[in-house]
C-alpha positions as CSV (number, residue, x, y, z in Angstrom):
1,M,26.3,216.9,128.6
2,K,26.4,220.7,129.8
3,Y,23.7,223.1,129.3
4,A,24.0,226.9,128.0
5,F,22.3,227.8,130.9
6,Q,24.0,227.5,134.5
7,K,22.5,229.5,136.7
8,N,20.2,228.4,139.9
9,Q,18.9,225.0,139.9
10,E,16.6,225.0,142.0
11,N,12.9,225.1,141.6
12,S,13.9,224.3,137.7
13,A,13.4,221.3,135.6
14,K,16.0,220.8,132.3
15,A,15.4,218.9,129.0
16,C,17.4,218.8,125.8
17,G,17.1,217.3,122.4
18,R,20.4,216.4,120.7
19,A,21.0,215.9,116.7
20,L,17.2,216.8,116.1
21,S,16.7,216.4,112.3
22,I,15.1,219.7,112.2
23,S,16.0,223.2,110.8
24,T,18.5,225.6,113.5
25,K,17.0,228.7,111.8
26,K,13.6,227.3,112.5
27,S,14.4,226.4,115.7
28,V,15.9,229.5,116.6
29,E,12.7,231.7,115.6
30,I,10.3,229.2,117.9
31,A,12.5,229.9,120.3
32,N,12.4,233.4,120.4
33,A,8.7,233.3,120.7
34,I,8.3,231.1,123.3
35,R,10.7,232.4,125.2
36,G,9.8,233.5,129.0
37,K,6.1,232.6,127.9
38,P,4.1,230.2,130.7
39,L,4.0,226.3,130.1
40,Q,0.1,225.9,129.6
41,K,0.1,229.1,127.0
42,T,2.9,227.6,125.2
43,I,1.9,224.0,124.6
44,D,-1.7,225.7,123.6
45,Y,0.3,227.8,121.0
46,L,2.5,225.3,119.7
47,E,-0.6,223.0,119.2
48,R,-2.3,225.8,117.2
49,V,1.0,226.6,115.2
50,M,0.8,222.7,114.4
51,K,-2.9,223.2,113.4
52,M,-1.7,225.8,111.1
53,E,-3.7,228.3,112.7
54,K,-1.4,230.8,114.3
55,A,2.1,230.9,112.7
56,I,5.8,231.6,114.3
57,P,6.6,235.3,113.5
58,I,10.2,235.4,111.9
59,R,12.1,238.1,112.8
60,K,15.9,237.1,112.4
61,Y,15.6,235.0,109.2
62,G,12.7,236.1,107.5
63,R,13.9,237.5,104.2
64,D,11.2,237.4,101.5
65,T,8.7,235.7,103.7
66,A,5.5,236.0,103.3
67,H,3.1,238.0,105.8
68,K,0.5,236.2,108.1
69,K,-2.9,237.5,109.5
70,E,-1.9,240.1,112.6
71,I,2.5,239.2,113.1
72,G,4.0,239.8,109.8
73,P,6.0,237.7,108.2
74,G,5.5,234.3,109.5
75,K,5.6,230.3,108.8
76,Y,4.2,227.1,110.0
77,P,7.2,224.8,111.1
78,V,5.2,221.8,111.9
79,K,8.1,219.3,111.9
80,A,10.6,221.7,114.3
81,V,7.6,222.8,116.2
82,K,6.2,218.9,117.1
83,E,10.2,218.2,118.0
84,I,10.3,221.1,120.3
85,L,6.5,220.4,122.0
86,N,8.5,216.6,122.7
87,I,10.9,218.5,124.7
88,I,9.3,220.9,126.7
89,R,6.4,218.0,127.6
90,S,9.9,216.1,128.5
91,A,11.1,219.2,131.3
92,A,7.2,219.2,132.2
93,S,7.3,215.4,133.6
94,N,10.9,216.1,134.9
95,A,9.3,219.2,137.0
96,Q,6.1,217.0,137.9
97,N,9.1,214.1,139.3
98,K,10.9,216.6,141.4
99,G,7.3,217.6,142.8
100,M,7.1,221.3,141.6
101,D,3.4,222.6,140.4
102,T,3.3,222.5,136.8
103,K,0.6,225.2,136.7
104,S,3.0,227.9,137.8
105,L,5.4,226.8,135.2
106,Y,7.3,229.1,132.6
107,I,9.9,228.6,130.0
108,E,13.2,230.4,131.7
109,H,15.3,229.8,128.9
110,I,15.4,228.2,125.7
111,S,18.0,227.5,123.1
112,A,18.9,226.0,119.6
113,H,22.1,225.5,118.6
114,K,23.2,223.9,115.3
115,A,24.1,220.6,115.0
116,S,26.3,218.2,113.5
117,Q,25.7,218.5,109.2
118,P,26.1,214.5,107.8
119,W,26.5,214.2,104.5
120,H,23.2,212.9,103.1
121,S,23.8,210.7,100.0
122,G,21.2,211.0,97.2
123,R,20.9,209.8,93.2
124,Q,22.2,212.8,91.9
125,R,24.4,214.0,94.3
126,R,24.9,214.7,98.4
127,S,23.8,217.6,100.8
128,R,24.0,218.4,103.8
129,M,21.4,217.3,106.4
130,K,19.7,219.9,109.0
131,R,20.1,219.1,112.4
132,A,19.6,221.4,115.9
133,H,20.4,221.0,119.6
134,I,17.3,221.9,121.5
135,Q,17.6,222.9,125.7
136,V,15.1,223.7,127.6
137,V,14.4,225.2,131.0
138,L,11.0,225.6,132.9
139,K,11.5,227.1,136.7
140,E,8.4,227.5,139.1
141,L,7.2,230.7,139.8
142,K,7.3,231.1,143.5
143,V,3.9,232.8,144.5
144,S,3.6,234.3,147.5
145,K,1.1,233.7,150.3
146,A,-0.2,237.4,150.3
147,D,-1.2,237.0,146.5
148,K,-3.2,234.1,147.0
149,K,-5.7,235.7,149.3
């Protein structure tokens, strides 16, 4: 499988989810909300979204979306957050396997792409299923010896 992110693979760990049964649009909004953030803050944020304490800001696909406290248009996509959180935790354990410091990891790259949409049969008529591919790349922040002092 090819990753959309093809930079230096040193000090980085990857994980992906293929054909997850979640909405691509919601996955894109979640990815935009957490891209570039530290790993632990991201996990805490997504867990708060699952408890419906904090909303994901909806910027791209936000037509007729209700406003939430302090962020404007927002939603609580619990199912998509749960799947993405599993992939992020998988990437974190891949980083730990490589011997990287998990406290200095941040999300360097996260992307959501549209997957195949098979027909879902029903009683009245058939419909298309929602599916998405998710890719996550975590990178270790290099801390110099001068910063530690």
